[in-house]
C-alpha angles and dihedrals in degrees: 000000000000128000091255090067090067091042088055090049092052091050096045100044087211112176143020127181115245104173130008093202102040091040094224123165128192118217105223098185119016093179094062088211126305094251097061123107119228090257093051089050095054090045088053090053096051095043096077090051089067098029097088094056096087089053094046089051093049117129096255097042124049092000093055092050096045101038112022089051089061143064091265103066135036129176113194127188095277114228090337091283111062133066092008093129092167091301097293095136092047090050094046091054094044093045093240095116121132144201094279096059105130094212091055090047094049092048091050093049095048094049092049091047089055090049092048091052089050090054091050090051091047089056096043105041096067088064094056124098103212115104091231090066090084092057093044090049089056090048093050092050091045091050090051086056091049093051087048089054089055094051091045093050097043103031106017097240144084130211114222116201133145103180130045091232096056129095108240122250113228118221134176142182120005093000091055092047092050092047094053091044093051092048094052091046091049095054100038096087092056098046121102123240104217111034096089169124090062092045129051110264135175089269090050091052091048091051091051091048090051090050091046094052092044090057096037093107090056094046093049096049109017099181099037117146087221124014120234107226101194116216091228090056091050089049088057092050089053092045095054093041089051090052092055096044095044093047089077088214096113133048137188114255116244089209108057095200092049085074086069100037126122090258096046093119087092096041107125093218093068116093103168124006146155106266100234104165112147095244087063090054099248125173133244097215096119089061101040100040101082107028126089125278085235094056108096109185099184123066092200097049111056091177094058111097144130130270109223092245126149126357130193116263122248086241091062094041090053091059087067093046093048091048096054102034112187092010123083113251089242086080082085107072090212090066101059144355119195116217101155104078097198089083090070099020112040091191091070093086096127117059133178108246098241090051094056117104127157121238120269136220123024111359118207136178129352112006125214127200149122111333114229123195124176091351098307134089119254115242133206123237090264092057096255122124123270115243117193145134112309128230131187096266094145089058092049087248103117087155090065115079120216087246110147113217129203090232115087127152142125096284119106090252094046094047099059119124093259100048123116133027111273135223126228100171101141115060114255103249112250089214097054106110092179098033089240105068139059101035110187098188119094110233111237120242097164131359137175097262089061089053091056093046094045088052090049091052093048090051091052095045095045103045108349089254094175093166094054092045092048091052091053093048093047090048089062094044093048092050092067091079107130081107126011106317122229111274117268118259119239100205138025133210133156091262091052090047091052088052091048092051087053091054095046102039107030113147091013097110098249099098098095096053089043092053092047094048092048093046095247103113096090090053129112124255139147108333092345124105101142109122099180110138089205086076090070086094129036127245120265105251112263090230090061092050091047091049091054095047092107088072106060113229094359099122117025125188117252117258116275097029 
């Protein structure tokens, strides 16, 4: 998508949500403006279909549901004053959340708004004259299928609707799986190959089909004691992964963190992503959410900082420690990338502003950075910026160092501002004056490493092809070779593959479905002992059920809520 798509959208004032449950849209301006060309008009119709993705992938929406509900991320009540939010993050992590959780409600609403906009585009694009309308129609229908995948994964249901005036049919289980599959297969021939990753392409459709088939056993029988991974489903996973790999269109990134840089829109590892370039008014929440409020990543924006949000659990951190034994986990370049040189060279305490970049990956221990006093950064005598140990000055706790501890939990001690190792995976946008806005980095939905690891999993589940799976996993590990790559593995099992997915995809909003598929979601970890399989899906927001009350029996709450 180009910038002009959003300009067209602003001029046209195309769409407004009317009902989250009935999926109705109101066309505010069917003429799209008399000065628009046919091509601008069709671009204006497809733009809203994608426009909700940055909001869905905001830090408190899809991320909260897919990460804070797992053993990877925990968000305690910081210092007894911050991130309390009526206990919603504590409940999400402990699996005691309910139907009035605002993050669940917002995620539901945003996904259904995206789906509703897709339906509007599906009905409008066939009337347009521009040749690109055929491609955009396929994208709109494919995006409806993607939004359906999200509702199936998160809430266990799919809304089926072809016209804006209809009442949606609700389907679940096998019927929902077959519907999404058939929709993706129907649009794949008309999708382009090289307009991504911010638009749905053939490769994007193949990656979604692979993910759909891999999770088919879960979607068919959500509360099964043991999932039935059918060989024919695993064959399809392998088939679509093979298509992507053999296309030659994508390549694994040598630099792991480059996948999440500001300029990652052109990174060849990305297959399908949320187009977050600053000119499209993206957000920087993935970068700011975890780091300290006294970490200021940008020398020219003294108001841009972190927020002391979620940390990783000790349980997740220990998987790295256990994997590498007597070696520090940073032997794996996916774990950490040092950018602040004072850690290894104490003399580097004065840095030119443009040369300053905060560290990436999993941040442990005492943090160094730009020193801010009275709202401005301290400078050295040569005009460079002072870099030193950080304390919690912004919290009026100058006695508390920004020294991230492994311990983090819901106790008073474990909920302090400095508890828990933090994650800075996405690059902090250099244009984000507040730290929250103007995120340049595209947010990953699917990428090539996932294709290799999905294929590896399918090989293991179908025929226990450990050798084939090991080769796929080691291909990904060996590719991260801009520095010393992680050491090759010698064996492969499902448990090792689950661990490897945790190393490769942490903080990428796939942990919850991974844990469910591997039978780990009812386990015990920091502050979580609930083992109810009904928590594998989230409750339908009470507001949605109340809104549908005029149709008796139309929208029923999920079991266990």
